[in-house]
N, C-alpha and C positions, 0 to 999 in steps of 0.2 A: 346568866351563863358566863363562865370565865372564858378568857381567850387562852387555850391551853398551849403550852410549848411541847408537851409530851402526851401522846395518846397510847393507850395499852388495851388491846383486845384480850379476851380470855383472862381477865384479871381475877376471877374467882377460882381459876385453876391453880394447881400447885405451883407451876413455874410463874404464872402471871402474878400471883400474890407475892412471891419472893422478889420478882422484878420490881413491883411497885414499892416494896420495902427498900430495895436498893436505890431507887430513884428519889424517894422521899427522905430517907434517913440513913442510907448506907447500910452495909452489912459488915459483920465483924472483921473480915479479912480484906474487904474491898470498899473503902469509903467512896462516896460519889465524887466525881471530879467537881471542882468549884463551879464550872460553867453550868452545872445542873442544880446547884444549890438554890432552894426555894422556887424551883420551877413549878408552874401550875401543871397539874396532871389530870387528864380526863380518862376514865376507864370505862370499858364496855363489858357488861355481863348479861347473862340471861336473867329475866325477871325473878325467877326463883332463887337466884344466887346473890341478889343485891346486898343482902345483909352480911354476906361472907367477906366483904371487902374492907369493912371497918369504917371509921368516921373521921379520918384525918381532914382538917379543914382545907388542906392543899389539894385534896383529891375530890374531883367531881365525878360522881357515879351516874352513868347512864345505863339503862337496861333496855333490852330489845332482842331482836333476832337478826344476825348478820345475813341471813338469807333474804331479808326484806330490804330492798334498795332505799326505802324511805328511812329506815332505822340507821342504815349506813350513812346516809346524807346528814341526818341529825347528829350522829356521832362526830362527823368530820367538820361540821359547820363552824366557821370562825377559826379554823385551825391552820390558817395560812402560815407557811414557813415552819410548821411543827414537825416533830419526828414521831412517826407511828411505829410502835412495836406490835407486831402481829403474832401473838402467841396462841390464839384460839385455834382449835382443831378437834377432830374426833379421832380417837385411837382404837377403841374397842366398841364399835357399834353393834347393833343387832343384825342389820342388813348391810350388804356391801354398798348399796346405792347411797347410803349416808356418807361414806367416804367422799364421794364426789359432790354431793349436795352441800356439805359443810367445808371440806378442805379445798375444793376447787371453785364451785359456783359462788359460794359466799365470799371467797377471797376476791373473785373478779368484781363482785358488786362493791366490796370495800375499796378496792383499788380505784374503781370508777369514781366513787365518792371522794376519795383522797385527791384524785386528779382535779376534780371540779373545785375542791376547797383550797387547792394550792399547797397541800402538804409537801414539805421539802424532801423528806427521806422516809422510806419504809424499810424497817429491819424485820425480816420475816423469819420465823423459826420453822425450820424444816426438820428432817429426820434422816438418820443413817439409812433408813429403809428405802429412801429415794435412790441410793446407790446400790443397795442390795447386800449380798454376802461376798466376802473375799473369795476369789476363785481358787486360791491355794494358800497354805498356811503362812507363807512368807510375804504375801501381798498386803499392802496397806493402801487404803483409799486416800487420794488427795483430790484437789480441786480439778485436776485434769483427767481423772478416771472416767471411763465410760460407764454410764448409768445402766444398771440392770435391776430395776426396782423389784423389791420383794413383795410380790402379790399386789393386791389392790390398794392396801394402805400405802405402800411404797410408791405405786404409780400415782395415787392422788396427791402425795406430797411433791413428787416431781412436777406434776402439772401445776400445783400451787406455786412452786418456784418460778415456773415459766410465766405464769400470769403476772407475777410481781415484776419480773425482769423485763417483760415486754413493755410494760408501762414506762419503765425507766428508759428504754431505748427509743420510745416514741415521744420523748420530751416530757413525760410525766415525772412523778417523784423519783428521786434517786433510789435505786434498789440495792439492798444488801441482803444476802441470804446466809443464814447460819444453820449449818447442819449439826444437829445435836445427836450424840449417841445415847446409850442407856444412862440416864442421870438419876441421882438419888440425893437424899438429904432430909432434914426436918420438914414436916408438913406433907410427907409423901402420901400417896393414895393407898387405899386398903390393899391393893394387889401387891404392893411392895412389902407391906407389913406381913402379909400372908407368906411371902417368900422367907422372911426372917423366921417365922414360926416353923416353916417347913425345914429350914436348916436345923433349928433346935430339935425338932422331932424326928430327924433322920429321913425326911421325905424330899429333900432337895434333889431334883433330877440332875444326874450327870450322864450326858449322852456320850457313848463311846468312852474314850479315855479321859475326857474332861479337859483336854489340853487345847481345845479351841479358844481363840483369843477374843476378848471383848474390850472395846474402848469404853471408858466410863467418864463421867464428869460429875463432880459435886455441884449441887444446884447453885450455890453462890458463885462458884467459878464460872458456870455457864452464864449467869446474870451479868457478871463482870465482862465476859466476852461480848454480850449483847450491847452493853453500854459503850465499850470501846468501838464496836462496829458502828454505832450511831454517831460517834463524834469524829472518827478519822476521815478527813476529806478525801483521801485517795481510796477509801473503801467503796466508793460509788461503783455500782455494777459488778461487784465482786461477790464471790461465795467463799465462806470460811468454815472449816471444821473446827469446832471447839470441844476439846476433850483433855484428859490427862496426857502427859508427855509420852507415856507408853501404855500398851494394852495389857490386860491381865487374863491369865488362864482361868476358866470357870472354876477349877479346883482352888485356885488362889483366892478368888472372891468368896467362895463358900467357906474355906478354911478361916479366912479373916473374920467373917461374921461369927462363926462358931467359937473361935478363940475369945472374941470380945464378949459374947453372950455369957460364956462360962467364967472367965476370969474377972470381968468388971461389972457384970450385971446379975450375978448370982443365979443364972439359968442353968439347969441341969440338961446337958445335951446328950443325945444318944450316941454320937460319933459314928453315925451311919449315913450312907448316901443311897438314894434311890437310883440304882444303876440301870441305865436304859441302853440296850444295844444300839449301835449306830444305825442298823437296819430299821429299828423301830422309829428313829427320828426321821428317816427317809419316808417311811410309811405315813407318819403323821403329816409330813409335807404334802404327800400325794393326796391324802384325804382332805387336808386343808384347802389345797388348790381345787379339788373337785367340788367341795361345798361352796367355795367362793364363786366358782363358775356358775353355780346355781343360784347365786345371790345371797347365800347364807354365810354368816360369820360366827364361828365358834371360838370364843376367846381362849379357852384352855388348850384346845387342839392347836391353835395358832401359836401360842407360846411354846408348846412342846416342839412344834415343827421348827422353831427358830432358835431355841436355847442351845442346841448343839452346833450351831453355825459359828464361824469366825466372822466378826464384824469389827474390824480394826482400822483405824485411820491415822494419818499423819497430820500434825497441826503446825507444820513449819511455816506455812503462809501466815497464819494468825500470829505466831510468835514474831515473825519478821515485819509484817505490815501493821499490825495492831498493837504490838507490844504485849500480847497476851501471855500470861504465865500463870498456871494454876497454883493456888496457894495452899490447898488442902489435900493431904495425902489420902490414899484409900483407907488406911487404918483410922486416921483421925475423922475422915468423913463418915465412915461407918459407925464410929464411936458416937458422933453427934446424932446420927440418924437413930441409933438404938436408944440413946438417951431420950429423944423426943418420943419414940414409940413407947418406951417404958413409962414416961411421965403421963402419957395419954391412955395407959391401960391396954396397949395393943398386944402385949404378950401374956395377959392374964388367961 
């Protein structure tokens, strides 16, 4: 067993894989800082995902279940003074209770193991859902905003943040929380590829006028923000929003994807939108809330309830304290995403 300097949970997930790439070899727009060069990396995945991580000799792969304290202890063993990136979590489960079993309880067990092992810092990936939705169109979330979590996923991520932060204030590992918005890029999960096909086929839902704002982040920019948060001494105990400098209207996001599909990837687009009245978005939210109160999670209903909301943030603190600056524009990021999807047959 190596003595790792860097630990990564959720390494078989989309963000986790890109982060491991960033730590081991750098990414096109953000090479790794010299201090991380040749650092030993240990990653944690579910047993069924172990082959998805790759076979780099600098990466030690461990498999198990973060809900098991023994697996958490094994993962953190020998990791004194290491940095732990916690990207694991569940977004779209079948039952509401899974949000808390994975995002909250498993995080608490991981933190306890990190405390015992002497891990120096935990950089935990949270979500904009912990803050909720902007109360009015001109509002932007920052690190001082009052949290109004969006249903159970948002609440579970808020509680996850608290579990990490409480360990830091109790003399455990330094805690840094990164709140991520809607992020995208190569390697994206099937649900985002489906969104591209919906844009092409005229089925992308536009709720109301489509002028609601969404903060986005290209996945490599988000990984860069995580690395900066891991290395900045003054980031201890802080929370940071990592996103593009400005938010985008839903119509702008859909128009950008459609334009690239047609002009650069030879896809015939219908130039239609699935127009959904704002009242239908509200009805979806009420239905989603009712089902979740009964313990049931319906992914498509949840997405519809949220897609017409404004979820926009301000990244001034990350710019000022971490030196964070996104390098990839929306158009270039979507271009790279579409290239990956096309190369993998996702638009066939």
